[in-house]
DRENDO-1510 file (C-alpha; in Angstrom, 1 decimal, always signed):
<recs>
REC; n; res; u; v; w
REC; 1; MET; +0.0; +0.0; +0.0 .
REC; 2; PHE; +2.8; +2.4; +0.9 .
REC; 3; LEU; +4.4; +1.7; -2.5 .
REC; 4; GLU; +1.2; +2.5; -4.4 .
REC; 5; PHE; +0.3; +5.6; -2.4 .
REC; 6; LEU; +3.6; +7.2; -1.4 .
REC; 7; TYR; +6.1; +6.3; -4.1 .
REC; 8; PRO; +4.3; +8.4; -6.8 .
REC; 9; LEU; +4.7; +11.4; -4.5 .
REC; 10; VAL; +8.5; +11.2; -4.9 .
REC; 11; LYS; +8.5; +14.1; -7.3 .
REC; 12; TYR; +7.3; +16.3; -4.4 .
REC; 13; PHE; +9.3; +14.6; -1.6 .
REC; 14; THR; +12.4; +12.8; -2.8 .
REC; 15; PRO; +12.9; +10.6; +0.4 .
REC; 16; PHE; +9.8; +8.6; -0.8 .
REC; 17; ASN; +12.2; +7.1; -3.3 .
REC; 18; VAL; +13.2; +4.5; -0.7 .
REC; 19; PHE; +9.8; +2.7; -1.2 .
REC; 20; GLN; +11.0; +1.3; -4.5 .
REC; 21; TYR; +13.7; -0.7; -2.9 .
REC; 22; LEU; +12.9; -4.3; -1.9 .
REC; 23; THR; +15.5; -4.2; +0.9 .
REC; 24; PHE; +13.9; -1.2; +2.6 .
REC; 25; ARG; +10.3; -2.6; +2.3 .
REC; 26; GLY; +11.4; -6.0; +3.4 .
REC; 27; ALA; +13.2; -4.7; +6.5 .
REC; 28; TYR; +10.2; -2.7; +7.6 .
REC; 29; ALA; +7.8; -5.5; +6.7 .
REC; 30; ALA; +9.7; -7.7; +9.2 .
REC; 31; LEU; +9.8; -4.9; +11.8 .
REC; 32; THR; +6.0; -4.2; +11.3 .
REC; 33; ALA; +5.2; -7.9; +11.8 .
REC; 34; LEU; +7.4; -8.1; +14.8 .
REC; 35; LEU; +5.8; -5.1; +16.5 .
REC; 36; ILE; +2.3; -6.4; +15.8 .
REC; 37; CYS; +3.2; -9.6; +17.6 .
REC; 38; PHE; +4.7; -7.7; +20.5 .
REC; 39; LEU; +1.8; -5.3; +20.8 .
REC; 40; PHE; -1.1; -7.6; +20.2 .
REC; 41; GLY; +0.4; -10.9; +21.4 .
REC; 42; PRO; -0.8; -10.5; +25.1 .
REC; 43; LYS; -4.3; -9.5; +23.9 .
REC; 44; VAL; -4.6; -12.5; +21.6 .
REC; 45; ILE; -3.3; -14.9; +24.3 .
REC; 46; GLU; -5.7; -13.4; +26.8 .
REC; 47; ALA; -8.6; -13.7; +24.3 .
REC; 48; LEU; -7.8; -17.3; +23.6 .
REC; 49; ARG; -7.6; -18.0; +27.4 .
REC; 50; ARG; -11.0; -16.4; +27.9 .
REC; 51; LEU; -12.5; -18.5; +25.1 .
REC; 52; LYS; -10.9; -21.5; +26.8 .
REC; 53; VAL; -9.0; -22.5; +23.6 .
REC; 54; GLY; -6.6; -24.8; +25.5 .
REC; 55; GLN; -4.3; -27.4; +24.2 .
REC; 56; SER; -5.2; -31.1; +24.9 .
REC; 57; ILE; -2.1; -33.2; +25.6 .
REC; 58; ARG; -1.6; -36.8; +24.6 .
REC; 59; ASP; -1.1; -39.0; +27.7 .
REC; 60; ASP; +1.2; -41.4; +25.9 .
REC; 61; GLY; +3.9; -38.9; +25.2 .
REC; 62; PRO; +6.6; -37.4; +27.5 .
REC; 63; GLN; +5.1; -36.9; +30.9 .
REC; 64; THR; +6.7; -33.5; +31.2 .
REC; 65; HIS; +4.2; -32.3; +28.6 .
REC; 66; LEU; +1.2; -33.1; +30.7 .
REC; 67; LYS; +1.5; -29.8; +32.6 .
REC; 68; LYS; +1.1; -27.9; +29.4 .
REC; 69; GLY; -2.6; -29.0; +29.2 .
REC; 70; GLY; -4.8; -26.0; +28.9 .
REC; 71; THR; -2.2; -23.7; +27.4 .
REC; 72; PRO; -3.9; -21.5; +24.8 .
REC; 73; THR; -3.5; -22.9; +21.2 .
REC; 74; MET; -4.5; -21.5; +17.8 .
REC; 75; GLY; -1.8; -18.8; +18.3 .
REC; 76; GLY; -1.2; -19.1; +14.6 .
REC; 77; VAL; -3.9; -16.5; +14.3 .
REC; 78; LEU; -1.4; -13.9; +15.7 .
REC; 79; ILE; +1.1; -14.9; +12.9 .
REC; 80; LEU; -1.6; -14.6; +10.3 .
REC; 81; ILE; -2.6; -11.1; +11.5 .
REC; 82; ALA; +1.0; -10.0; +11.6 .
REC; 83; VAL; +1.9; -11.3; +8.2 .
REC; 84; ILE; -1.3; -10.1; +6.4 .
REC; 85; VAL; -1.1; -6.5; +7.8 .
REC; 86; SER; +2.6; -6.2; +7.1 .
REC; 87; VAL; +2.2; -7.5; +3.6 .
REC; 88; LEU; -0.7; -5.1; +2.8 .
REC; 89; LEU; +1.4; -2.2; +4.1 .
REC; 90; TRP; +4.8; -2.9; +2.5 .
REC; 91; GLN; +4.2; -5.3; -0.5 .
REC; 92; ASP; +3.7; -4.4; -4.1 .
REC; 93; LEU; +0.1; -5.5; -4.3 .
REC; 94; ARG; +0.2; -5.8; -8.0 .
REC; 95; SER; +2.4; -8.9; -7.8 .
REC; 96; PHE; +0.6; -12.0; -9.0 .
REC; 97; LYS; +3.1; -14.3; -7.2 .
REC; 98; VAL; +2.6; -12.7; -3.9 .
REC; 99; TRP; -1.2; -13.2; -4.1 .
REC; 100; LEU; -0.7; -16.8; -5.2 .
REC; 101; VAL; +1.5; -17.8; -2.2 .
REC; 102; LEU; -0.7; -15.8; +0.1 .
REC; 103; GLY; -3.7; -17.8; -1.1 .
REC; 104; ALA; -1.8; -21.0; -0.2 .
REC; 105; PHE; -1.0; -19.5; +3.2 .
REC; 106; LEU; -4.6; -18.7; +4.0 .
REC; 107; GLY; -5.9; -21.9; +2.5 .
REC; 108; PHE; -3.8; -24.1; +4.7 .
REC; 109; ALA; -4.5; -21.8; +7.7 .
REC; 110; PHE; -8.2; -22.4; +7.2 .
REC; 111; ILE; -7.7; -26.2; +7.4 .
REC; 112; GLY; -5.6; -25.8; +10.5 .
REC; 113; PHE; -8.1; -23.5; +12.1 .
REC; 114; ILE; -10.9; -26.0; +11.6 .
REC; 115; ASP; -8.7; -28.8; +13.0 .
REC; 116; ASP; -7.8; -26.7; +16.1 .
REC; 117; TYR; -11.4; -25.6; +16.6 .
REC; 118; LEU; -12.6; -29.3; +16.6 .
REC; 119; LYS; -9.8; -30.3; +19.0 .
REC; 120; VAL; -10.8; -27.5; +21.4 .
REC; 121; THR; -14.6; -28.2; +21.3 .
REC; 122; ARG; -14.1; -31.9; +21.6 .
REC; 123; HIS; -11.5; -31.5; +24.4 .
REC; 124; ASN; -9.1; -34.0; +23.0 .
REC; 125; SER; -6.1; -34.2; +20.6 .
REC; 126; GLU; -8.2; -35.4; +17.7 .
REC; 127; GLY; -9.4; -32.8; +15.2 .
REC; 128; ILE; -10.8; -33.4; +11.7 .
REC; 129; SER; -10.1; -36.9; +10.4 .
REC; 130; ALA; -6.8; -37.5; +8.6 .
REC; 131; LYS; -8.7; -38.2; +5.4 .
REC; 132; ALA; -10.6; -35.0; +5.5 .
REC; 133; LYS; -7.4; -33.0; +6.3 .
REC; 134; LEU; -5.6; -34.7; +3.4 .
REC; 135; ILE; -8.4; -33.9; +1.0 .
REC; 136; GLY; -8.4; -30.3; +2.0 .
REC; 137; GLN; -4.7; -30.0; +1.6 .
REC; 138; PHE; -4.9; -31.8; -1.8 .
REC; 139; VAL; -7.6; -29.4; -3.1 .
REC; 140; ILE; -5.6; -26.2; -2.0 .
REC; 141; SER; -2.3; -27.6; -3.3 .
REC; 142; LEU; -3.8; -28.7; -6.6 .
REC; 143; ALA; -5.3; -25.2; -7.1 .
REC; 144; VAL; -2.0; -23.4; -6.4 .
REC; 145; VAL; +0.0; -25.9; -8.6 .
REC; 146; LEU; -2.4; -25.6; -11.5 .
REC; 147; VAL; -2.3; -21.8; -11.4 .
REC; 148; LEU; +1.5; -22.0; -11.5 .
REC; 149; TYR; +1.5; -24.7; -14.3 .
REC; 150; PHE; -0.7; -22.6; -16.6 .
REC; 151; PHE; +0.4; -19.1; -15.7 .
REC; 152; GLY; +3.8; -19.5; -14.0 .
REC; 153; GLY; +5.7; -18.8; -17.2 .
REC; 154; GLU; +8.4; -20.6; -19.1 .
REC; 155; GLY; +10.4; -23.2; -17.3 .
REC; 156; ILE; +7.9; -23.8; -14.5 .
REC; 157; THR; +8.1; -27.5; -14.9 .
REC; 158; ASP; +11.9; -27.7; -15.0 .
REC; 159; LEU; +13.4; -29.6; -12.1 .
REC; 160; TYR; +16.7; -28.3; -10.6 .
REC; 161; ILE; +18.9; -30.4; -8.4 .
REC; 162; PRO; +21.4; -28.8; -6.0 .
REC; 163; PHE; +25.0; -28.9; -7.4 .
REC; 164; PHE; +23.7; -28.8; -11.0 .
REC; 165; LYS; +23.6; -25.5; -12.8 .
REC; 166; ASN; +21.1; -26.4; -15.5 .
REC; 167; PRO; +17.7; -28.1; -15.0 .
REC; 168; VAL; +18.0; -31.9; -14.8 .
REC; 169; ILE; +14.7; -32.6; -16.5 .
REC; 170; ASP; +11.6; -30.9; -17.8 .
REC; 171; MET; +8.9; -32.9; -15.9 .
REC; 172; GLY; +6.1; -31.7; -18.0 .
REC; 173; ILE; +2.7; -32.6; -16.7 .
REC; 174; TRP; +4.3; -34.9; -14.1 .
REC; 175; TRP; +5.4; -31.7; -12.3 .
REC; 176; ILE; +1.8; -31.3; -11.1 .
REC; 177; PRO; +1.6; -34.4; -8.9 .
REC; 178; PHE; +5.2; -33.8; -7.8 .
REC; 179; ALA; +4.4; -30.3; -6.7 .
REC; 180; VAL; +1.2; -31.3; -5.0 .
REC; 181; ILE; +2.9; -34.0; -3.0 .
REC; 182; LEU; +5.6; -31.5; -2.0 .
REC; 183; MET; +3.1; -29.0; -0.7 .
REC; 184; ILE; +1.2; -31.6; +1.3 .
REC; 185; GLY; +4.4; -33.1; +2.6 .
REC; 186; GLU; +6.0; -29.8; +3.6 .
REC; 187; SER; +2.8; -28.7; +5.4 .
REC; 188; ASN; +2.5; -31.9; +7.4 .
REC; 189; SER; +6.2; -32.1; +8.2 .
REC; 190; VAL; +6.1; -28.7; +9.9 .
REC; 191; ASN; +3.0; -29.8; +11.7 .
REC; 192; LEU; +4.7; -32.9; +13.0 .
REC; 193; THR; +7.7; -30.8; +14.2 .
REC; 194; ASP; +5.5; -28.6; +16.3 .
REC; 195; GLY; +5.7; -30.6; +19.5 .
REC; 196; CYS; +8.1; -28.7; +21.8 .
REC; 197; ASP; +8.1; -25.1; +23.0 .
REC; 198; GLY; +9.7; -23.0; +20.3 .
REC; 199; LEU; +10.9; -25.9; +18.2 .
REC; 200; ALA; +8.9; -25.5; +15.0 .
REC; 201; ILE; +8.7; -21.7; +15.0 .
REC; 202; GLY; +12.4; -21.3; +15.4 .
REC; 203; LEU; +13.1; -23.7; +12.5 .
REC; 204; VAL; +10.5; -21.9; +10.3 .
REC; 205; MET; +12.3; -18.7; +11.1 .
REC; 206; LEU; +15.6; -20.1; +9.8 .
REC; 207; VAL; +13.8; -21.3; +6.6 .
REC; 208; PHE; +12.2; -18.0; +5.9 .
REC; 209; ILE; +15.5; -16.1; +6.4 .
REC; 210; THR; +17.0; -18.4; +3.8 .
REC; 211; LEU; +14.0; -18.0; +1.5 .
REC; 212; SER; +14.3; -14.2; +1.8 .
REC; 213; ILE; +17.8; -14.4; +0.4 .
REC; 214; LEU; +16.9; -16.9; -2.3 .
REC; 215; THR; +13.8; -15.0; -3.5 .
REC; 216; TYR; +15.8; -11.7; -3.7 .
REC; 217; LEU; +18.6; -13.4; -5.7 .
REC; 218; SER; +16.2; -15.2; -8.0 .
REC; 219; GLY; +14.4; -11.9; -8.8 .
REC; 220; ARG; +17.6; -10.2; -9.8 .
REC; 221; ALA; +18.8; -11.0; -13.4 .
REC; 222; ASP; +22.4; -10.0; -12.6 .
REC; 223; TYR; +22.7; -12.0; -9.4 .
REC; 224; SER; +20.9; -15.0; -10.7 .
REC; 225; ALA; +23.1; -15.1; -13.8 .
REC; 226; TYR; +26.3; -14.8; -11.7 .
REC; 227; LEU; +25.2; -17.6; -9.4 .
REC; 228; GLY; +23.8; -19.8; -12.2 .
REC; 229; ILE; +20.4; -20.1; -10.7 .
REC; 230; PRO; +17.1; -19.6; -12.6 .
REC; 231; TYR; +16.0; -16.0; -12.9 .
REC; 232; ILE; +12.3; -15.7; -11.9 .
REC; 233; GLU; +10.7; -12.4; -12.9 .
REC; 234; GLY; +9.0; -10.8; -10.0 .
REC; 235; ALA; +10.3; -13.2; -7.4 .
REC; 236; GLY; +12.1; -10.4; -5.6 .
REC; 237; GLU; +8.7; -9.2; -4.2 .
REC; 238; LEU; +8.4; -12.5; -2.4 .
REC; 239; ALA; +11.5; -11.4; -0.3 .
REC; 240; VAL; +9.3; -8.8; +1.3 .
REC; 241; LEU; +6.7; -11.5; +2.2 .
REC; 242; CYS; +9.4; -13.9; +3.5 .
REC; 243; LEU; +10.8; -11.1; +5.7 .
REC; 244; ALA; +7.4; -10.3; +7.0 .
REC; 245; VAL; +7.0; -14.0; +8.0 .
REC; 246; THR; +10.4; -13.9; +9.6 .
REC; 247; GLY; +9.4; -11.0; +11.7 .
REC; 248; SER; +6.2; -12.6; +12.8 .
REC; 249; CYS; +8.1; -15.8; +13.7 .
REC; 250; ILE; +10.5; -13.8; +15.9 .
REC; 251; GLY; +7.6; -12.1; +17.6 .
REC; 252; PHE; +5.7; -15.3; +18.1 .
REC; 253; LEU; +8.8; -17.0; +19.5 .
REC; 254; TRP; +8.8; -14.4; +22.3 .
REC; 255; TYR; +5.6; -16.0; +23.7 .
REC; 256; ASN; +6.2; -19.6; +22.4 .
REC; 257; ALA; +9.7; -20.0; +24.1 .
REC; 258; HIS; +9.8; -22.4; +27.0 .
REC; 259; PRO; +7.7; -22.4; +29.0 .
REC; 260; ALA; +5.3; -21.5; +26.2 .
REC; 261; GLU; +2.5; -19.1; +26.9 .
REC; 262; VAL; +0.7; -20.0; +23.7 .
REC; 263; PHE; +1.0; -22.7; +20.9 .
REC; 264; MET; +0.5; -21.9; +17.3 .
REC; 265; GLY; -1.6; -25.0; +16.7 .
REC; 266; ASP; -2.4; -26.4; +13.2 .
REC; 267; THR; -3.5; -22.9; +12.3 .
REC; 268; GLY; +0.1; -21.8; +12.3 .
REC; 269; SER; +2.0; -25.0; +11.4 .
REC; 270; LEU; +0.0; -26.1; +8.4 .
REC; 271; SER; -0.1; -22.6; +7.0 .
REC; 272; LEU; +3.6; -21.9; +7.4 .
REC; 273; GLY; +4.5; -25.3; +5.9 .
REC; 274; GLY; +2.2; -24.7; +2.9 .
REC; 275; LEU; +3.7; -21.3; +2.4 .
REC; 276; ILE; +7.3; -22.6; +2.5 .
REC; 277; ALA; +6.4; -25.1; -0.2 .
REC; 278; ALA; +4.5; -22.5; -2.3 .
REC; 279; VAL; +7.5; -20.1; -2.3 .
REC; 280; SER; +9.9; -22.9; -3.2 .
REC; 281; LEU; +7.8; -23.9; -6.2 .
REC; 282; VAL; +7.7; -20.3; -7.5 .
REC; 283; ILE; +11.5; -19.9; -7.3 .
REC; 284; LYS; +12.3; -23.4; -8.6 .
REC; 285; LYS; +13.9; -24.6; -5.3 .
REC; 286; GLU; +11.7; -27.8; -4.9 .
REC; 287; ILE; +14.6; -30.0; -4.1 .
REC; 288; LEU; +16.8; -27.4; -2.3 .
REC; 289; ILE; +13.9; -26.7; +0.1 .
REC; 290; LEU; +14.3; -30.3; +1.4 .
REC; 291; ILE; +17.8; -29.4; +2.5 .
REC; 292; ILE; +16.9; -26.0; +3.9 .
REC; 293; GLY; +14.1; -27.6; +5.9 .
REC; 294; GLY; +16.2; -30.8; +6.6 .
REC; 295; VAL; +14.9; -31.1; +10.2 .
REC; 296; PHE; +11.3; -31.2; +9.0 .
REC; 297; VAL; +12.3; -34.0; +6.6 .
REC; 298; LEU; +13.9; -35.9; +9.4 .
REC; 299; GLU; +10.8; -35.5; +11.6 .
REC; 300; ALA; +8.5; -36.7; +8.9 .
REC; 301; ALA; +10.8; -39.6; +8.0 .
REC; 302; SER; +10.9; -40.7; +11.6 .
REC; 303; VAL; +7.1; -41.0; +11.6 .
REC; 304; ILE; +7.1; -42.9; +8.3 .
REC; 305; ILE; +9.8; -45.3; +9.5 .
REC; 306; GLN; +8.1; -45.9; +12.8 .
REC; 307; VAL; +4.8; -46.7; +11.2 .
REC; 308; LEU; +6.3; -49.0; +8.5 .
REC; 309; SER; +8.5; -50.8; +11.0 .
REC; 310; TYR; +5.6; -51.5; +13.4 .
REC; 311; LYS; +3.3; -52.7; +10.6 .
REC; 312; ILE; +6.0; -55.0; +9.0 .
REC; 313; ARG; +8.1; -56.1; +12.0 .
REC; 314; LYS; +5.7; -55.3; +14.9 .
REC; 315; LYS; +8.7; -53.4; +16.4 .
REC; 316; ARG; +9.3; -49.7; +16.9 .
REC; 317; VAL; +12.6; -48.1; +15.8 .
REC; 318; PHE; +12.2; -45.0; +18.0 .
REC; 319; LYS; +10.9; -44.7; +21.5 .
REC; 320; MET; +8.3; -42.3; +20.1 .
REC; 321; ALA; +7.8; -40.5; +16.8 .
REC; 322; PRO; +8.2; -37.7; +15.7 .
REC; 323; LEU; +12.0; -37.7; +16.3 .
REC; 324; HIS; +12.0; -34.9; +19.0 .
REC; 325; HIS; +9.9; -37.0; +21.3 .
REC; 326; HIS; +12.4; -39.9; +20.9 .
REC; 327; PHE; +15.2; -37.7; +22.3 .
REC; 328; GLU; +12.9; -36.4; +25.1 .
REC; 329; LEU; +12.1; -40.0; +26.2 .
REC; 330; SER; +15.9; -40.7; +25.9 .
REC; 331; GLY; +16.5; -38.2; +28.7 .
REC; 332; TRP; +17.2; -35.0; +26.9 .
REC; 333; ALA; +15.5; -31.9; +28.5 .
REC; 334; GLU; +13.0; -30.2; +26.2 .
REC; 335; THR; +15.1; -27.1; +25.9 .
REC; 336; LYS; +18.1; -29.1; +24.9 .
REC; 337; VAL; +16.2; -30.9; +22.2 .
REC; 338; VAL; +14.9; -27.5; +20.8 .
REC; 339; ILE; +18.3; -25.8; +20.8 .
REC; 340; ARG; +20.1; -28.8; +19.3 .
REC; 341; PHE; +17.5; -29.1; +16.6 .
REC; 342; TRP; +17.8; -25.4; +15.9 .
REC; 343; ILE; +21.6; -25.9; +15.5 .
REC; 344; LEU; +21.0; -28.8; +13.1 .
REC; 345; GLY; +18.5; -26.6; +11.2 .
REC; 346; GLY; +21.2; -23.9; +10.9 .
REC; 347; LEU; +23.7; -26.4; +9.5 .
REC; 348; PHE; +21.2; -27.5; +6.9 .
REC; 349; VAL; +20.7; -23.8; +5.9 .
REC; 350; ILE; +24.5; -23.3; +5.5 .
REC; 351; ILE; +24.7; -26.5; +3.4 .
REC; 352; ALA; +21.8; -25.3; +1.2 .
REC; 353; LEU; +23.3; -21.8; +0.7 .
REC; 354; SER; +26.7; -23.3; -0.2 .
REC; 355; THR; +25.2; -25.1; -3.1 .
REC; 356; LEU; +24.6; -21.7; -4.9 .
REC; 357; LYS; +28.2; -21.7; -6.0 .
REC; 358; ILE; +29.0; -25.4; -5.9 .
REC; 359; GLN; +27.6; -26.2; -9.3 .
</recs>
């Protein structure tokens, strides 16, 4: 909004020229989202507490988590508010790509909200059925992917592998199911990781810092040519969005750090996971995002391995899945699990960024 209303006035007041720069708008988008979380976080938490929107805790998990019962959930609403307001203020609202990924963000948030709402009203940890959730995720993912397939421009179906400069293959129509699976998988993997105070939101913050860099580079013809990565026209605007999400994650972590005052619930985890996947599809980082979000991949893989092992061998590989619960049951304190997983997430980010020149 500021870009549309204030930048045209640059001929009368030259300092308004700063609104054309992505770095300026991105920085203030992050700051705006952060301040919204700081200012409205206590009010949102209090409102959730008054509405008795409390988290139900599984009794078969780490016993230290039982004391968290009743902690306000659905805190992802705060993240949604912060991101949307910040984007509306600082984003170039004419950007097709921004509206597309925002659609994915809000679509997955709606599914998460319904799931959280049912958990709260039923007073247990079961929300909408797994089948219904999967169908909802499939519909939203397919809609986003089809829009990209038909209107995403030349090269949208090319598949790039880290360490290779040129696309490995043009997947053609097979890119559609691949992209849909990526969106569903990324959304659910973030959701599975959200099991310890501050764990998921801290990792998401690292991912969006990285995506801020990648979207900015991908949207610059000079930088993308130098690095040998695909140039995506208009991708730079997504850097503003990614920085707004980063700011909201930092603000939310203030309240979600141990001991958590609020949980983001599926409203936050599903929407953030879907947004990560949507941005990676736009900038052609479908494979690289699996490295950037390596901890999410490990968490999802631990669940898959656990289920398959029990069905085939009637034995469990881990004490409990997802993976963070295994380490908690192995004697690690919750805070130690979180910090060590953050460190691991940081290492994955470093590896991912290093691939930009190792090709």
